[in-house]
N, C-alpha and C positions, 0 to 999 in steps of 0.2 A: 950166594950173596944176593942175587936178584930176588929170590923168594923171601929172604930176610927183609929186604927193603920194601917189598910189597906188603908183607905182614905188618911192618912198622907204620907204613902209610895208612893201612886200614885201621890199625889201632888208634892212630892219631885222629883219623876222620870220624871214627865211631865213639871216641872217648867222651864226646859232648854232643851227641846227636840232638838232644833237646836244646837247640841253639837259641840265642837271643833273637827275638822277633823284630822284623822291620817295623817302623813306627806306625805304618798304616794298618797293621793287623791287630785285632782285638784278642788278647790272651784268652778271654772266655770262650771264643770260638775254637781255639786250638786245644785247650785242656779237655781231656776226657771226651774227645770227638767220637761220634758214633758212626760206624761204617756199614753200608749195605753193599754186598758184593754183587758182581755180575756173574751169575751162576753159583752153584753150590761149592762150598769150601772142599778142597781135596784132602783126603786122609792119606798120609804117607806112612810106610813102614819105618821102623827105627833106622834101617839101613839107608833108605831113601832120604829120610829127614836130615841126616847129616849133610847131604849135598844140597838139599833145599836151603838149609840154614846158611851155607856158604854163599849161595846165590843171593839170598835175601840180604846178607850183610853188605855185599857189594852193591846191591840195588840201592840200599839206604845211603851208602857212601856217594853214589852217583847223584841221587836226587838232592841230597843236602848241598853238594858243591854247586849244582845248577841253580838252586834257589838263592844261594849266597851271591853267585856271579850276577844274576839278573838284578839284584838289589844293591849291588856294589857301585857306588857313585864316586869312588876315590879318584878315578882317572878321567872324570868328565865333570861338567858343570851340573849334572843332575843330582837330585836329592833322593837318597835311597833307591837309586836306579842306575843301570848301565845305559849307555847311549846306543841307539840303533839306527842304521840306515834303512829307510822305508821306501824311497823312490830314487832311482839313479839318474833320472832326467833332470834337466834344468840345473845342472851343476851338482846334483845330489841333495837330498833332503833327509834330515835326521830328526830324531825326537828322543826324549827320555822314555824308555820302553815301559816303565812302570806307571806312566800317565794313562796307559790303557787299562780299562776296567777288567778285560779278560785276562790280562797278565797278572793283575793283583789277585784275581780269583785262583789262577793256576798256582801262584806262589803260596797262597793260603792253603790250597789243597796239599801241596808238598809238605808244608810245615805241619799240617794235621797228621800226615803220615809219619814223618820222622819224629814227632813228639809223642806219638801213640803207636809205637812199632808193633807191639804184641797184638793190639786190636786190628791194625791194618793188615798184619800178616795173614789173617784169616782169608783175605782176598787174593793171596799170592800163591803161585804155583809154578812149577818148571815148564808146564805146557808141553810136555814131551810127546803127547799123543795127538797134537794138532798137525794135520797132514800137509798143510800148505806153508809152514815155516821150516827152515832148513838149517843145517849145521855147515859152516864154511869148510870144516875139515882141516887137514894139514897141520901145520905147526900150532895153530890156535887150539885145536883139540888136544894135541900132545901136551900142551902146557896147562890144560884145564881138567882137573879130576871131575868137575861137574859135567862138562861136555862129554867126557868119556863114560860117565855113569848113565846119564840120560841120553839114550840113543835117538837120533833124528836121521832122516834122509839127508845125505850130504849134497853140497853144491854139485859135486862131481856126478852123482846119480841124477840129480835134477836136470842138469844140462844134457845128459845122455838120453834120458827117457821122456822128459816132458817138453822139450824144445824141438821144434821141427825144422826151423830155418837153419840151414847149414852154416851160414856166416855167423849167426848169433851163437850157435853151438861152439864154433871155433873160438870166438871172442870170450864166451863164457868159460871155456876150458882154461884160457890164459888168466882170466880174472880169478878163477878158483885157485889155480896154481900159485898165484902171487898175493892172494888176499891177506895172509898174515903179514907179509912185508909191507903191504899198503897201510895197515892200521897200527903198526908198531915201529920202533926205532926213533932216532933223534929228530927225524923230520916231523913227527907228530908232537905237537906242543900245545899246551893249554893257553888260552888268552889270559891276560893279566888279571882279569876280574875273578878268575877262579882261585879258590884258596888252596887247592892241591890238585894233583893229577888224577883224572878219571878216565884216561885213555886206556887202550888195551895193554899198554906198558904197565899200568898199575892195577887194573881190574881184569885179569886174564879170564876168570870164569864168566863174568858178565858178558864180555865181548864174544866169547866162544859159544856160550850156552843160551843167550837171549832168544835166539830163533830169528833167522834172517830170511828176508823175502826178496828175490830178484823180480820185482813187481812188473817189469816190462818185457820179460824174456819170452813168455808164452804168446802164442798167436791170439790176436784179438783185433777187432775193428779199430779200436783206439790206437793200437801199436802200428797201424799202417801210417800214422802220422809221426812215427818216431824213427830215430836213427839206429841202425843195427849196433853201433859201438856202445850206445847207451843201453840198449836192450840187453846186451851181454855183459856190460861193464858197470852195472849199478845195482845196489841192494840197500835195504834199510832194515833196522830192527826196532821193535817197540818194547820198552820196559814197563812203563806206566801208561795204562790206557785200555780202551775197550778190546784191543787186539793183542795186548801185551801180557807180561808176566803178572803184573799187579793190576787186577781188574776190579775197579770200584765203580759202582753205579751212583751212589749217593754218600755224602758225608753230612751228618746233622740234617738230613732230609733235603739237602740241596744237590742237584745233579752235578756230576763231575765232568768237565769238558777237557781235562788235560790228557794229552798224549805226548809222551816223552821217550826219546830213543836216540838213535844215531844213524847216519847215512854214510855211504862210501860211493864215490863216483870216480872212475878211472880218468887219468889224464888223457889228453888228445881227444876230448869229447865235448860236444855241445848238448847240454841237457835242454831240450827244446822249450820254446816259449809255451807256457802253460798257465793255468789258473784254477782256483777252487774257491768255494764259498766259505771255507774254514781258514781262519788266520793261521799263519805259519811262521816259525822262528828258526834261525840257524846260527850256530856259533862255529866259525872256522877253526879247525884244529891242525892246521898245516903250516909249516915254514916253507915259503915258496922257493923254488930252485932258481928263479929269476924274477926280475921286476914285472909286475902286471901278469903273473902267471894265472891267478885266479880272478876272473872278472864276472861281475853279476849285473844283470839288468832287471829293473823293476819299474813299472809305470802303473799308477792307480787308475781305477776304472773311470774316475771323474776328471782325469787329466784332459786338457784341451788338445793333447796330441792323439787322443783316442776318439775315433769317429764311429758313430752308429750307422750300420748299413741295413739292419733288419731287426725287428722286435716283435715279440708276442707276449703272452701273459706269463710265460715261464723263462724266457731266454732273451738276451740282448746280444746280437751279433755285432762285433766291432772289428775295425781294422786299424792297424798302426803301421806307419811307413818306416820300416827299419832301414831302408836304403837312402833316407834323406841325407843331404851332404854332411851334417854334423852327427849322424847316427852313431859313429864310433865313440863319440864323447859321452854317450849315454850308458856306456859300459864302464863301471868303476871297479878298480882293483881292491882286493881285500885279502887278508891272511890272518893268522893267529895274532899278529901284532899290529895290524892295520885294519880298522873298520871291521873287526871280527864278527860283530853282531848284526844280523839282518832280521827285520820284521816285515812281514807282508800282510797288509790288511786284506780283508775278504775281497775276492775278485781282482786282486792285484795281478797283472800279467808279469811273469818273471821267468828268468832263464839263467843258466850258469855255463860259462865258457872256460874250459880248463886246458891250458896250453901244455903240451908235452915236449915241445921241441928243445927245451933247455934241460931236460932230464937225461942223465947218463943212461939210465935204464927205465924208460917210460912205462914198460910193461909192469914194473914193480911199484908204481906210484899212483896215488889217488888223492883227491881232496876228501878229508874226513871231517865230519861235522857232528856236533850235538844238535839234535833236531827236535822240534816239538810243534804240536798244534794245540791251540788253547781253548777253543769252543766247539769241540767235536761232538758234544752232547746234543747240539741242535740238529736233529735229524730231518727237520723240515727242509734244510738246504742240502747240498750235495755231499753229505757225510760219507767219508771213505772214498771219494772219487776225485781223481786228478784229471782235468780236461786239457788235452793237448791242443794247442793252436795248430793252424795249418797254413800252407801257402795260399794266399788269396788268388793268385794266378792259376794254381793247380790244386784245387781243393782235394783233400784226402791224402795229401803228401806232406812230409815235414816242411816246416818253415825255416829257411836259412836266415842268417844274420843280415843279408843284404837284399831283402825284398819286402814287399808289403805282406804283413801277416794278418791272419783272420782268427778271431777267438769267439767262442760262445760263452758269455757270462751269465751266471745264475741270477735270476730275480730273487734277491734276498727277502726272506720273511723274518719278521721280528715279533 
C-alpha cells in the first residue's frame, strides 16, 4: 500500500512538470534553455539507466515542489513569495524571500530544469563513484532499489574507518543506526507552502541514494571549534549543485549558483554559531515534540549588536555578546508549521539549538530540513566553506550560548 501511495504521489507530481511560471519569470528564458554541464555527461548501461531514471524522476519532483513553495504567497502578505525569517534579534525580522535577486535566479534555474527535463538530464548522474559522499544504509537502503543498485561506502564504514575521535565514532554509530527513523514517519511533515510531500516518506530513492556527507566528523582544525555531538550527529546531501547529482555550470550562458538538498541534525545538539559568504535557506520539516523545541539564532553582519575587533583586507573579526541579559529572547522557535522558512544573507551569524528533553526516544529524532544555497557560483568568496565561530574567551574552542562569541567574516567581493 505504501509503495502504491508513493507511486501515485510521483505520478501527480510529474504529470505537469512544465508548471505555470511565477509572474517575475520570462517564459522566453525558460523555453528551450541551453545547459552546460560541470564535467562530461555520464554514459550508463541499460541496466544502470533504469535506476538513474528512477532517481531523476524523484529529483524533478523534489525541485518542482521547492520552487512552488518558495513562490507561494497564499499564507503570507507576500506576492509570489513565501515569507522568511532572516534575523532573530530585535524581536525577529522577516521578509518576502522572493524580494531577493539571488532567490529569483535560483527559482528561474529550477524552472529551466523542470521545463526542459531531457536537456537538463545530460548533467545528471548517480555519482556513485564519488568517494566522499556516503550511503546512510539501514532501512533507507532496504526501501530503495536505487541505493541498492549503486553501491557507496556506508555511514557505518565511514565512522569506523575515517573518524578517529572515539566519542564522535560512538555518536556516529547511534546516528547511523537511527538515521532512517529520523527522516521518516509522522513527525516529518512538509510546511504548508509545499504542494505535496517530498520527504523520505514519499521519495525513498532520492533520500537514500542522493549521497550524504557527515561534513564535521573527520578531524580538522575547523572542527576543534565544534561540539562532538554535532560532529557525529549531522549530515547533508546535495541534489542540485556543484557537488550534487545534477551538476550544471551554466544555463543560457549564465552561471548557476543554486545548491539544493537536505540536512539532518540530531536532537539534543547545538549547531554552533557559524557564518559563510554564501546565502543559505532552510525549510523546517519536523513536527516538534514540545513547544520551542527547534530554536534558531541569526544576526546580520551590519547589526549594531555585532562589534568589530580586528580587520584586514580579507577578513573582519567580530564579537557578539550571547550572554547579555536578553540573549535568550534572540533565539526564536520554528517548525514545519511555525516560521518554517529561514533565509540567511551573506555573512549572517547563525546557529540552531535542538532540544531533545521532550522526546520519548531522542536517539531516534532529528530536525530535518530542505536546504539550499543560492549564489554558490561566486568563487571569489568562501565558496564551499562554513566558518565556525569560537569562544572569545578561549579561542579555538566551541562557543556556547551564554558567552561572548567571536567570528571571522569574509570581505565580500562583488
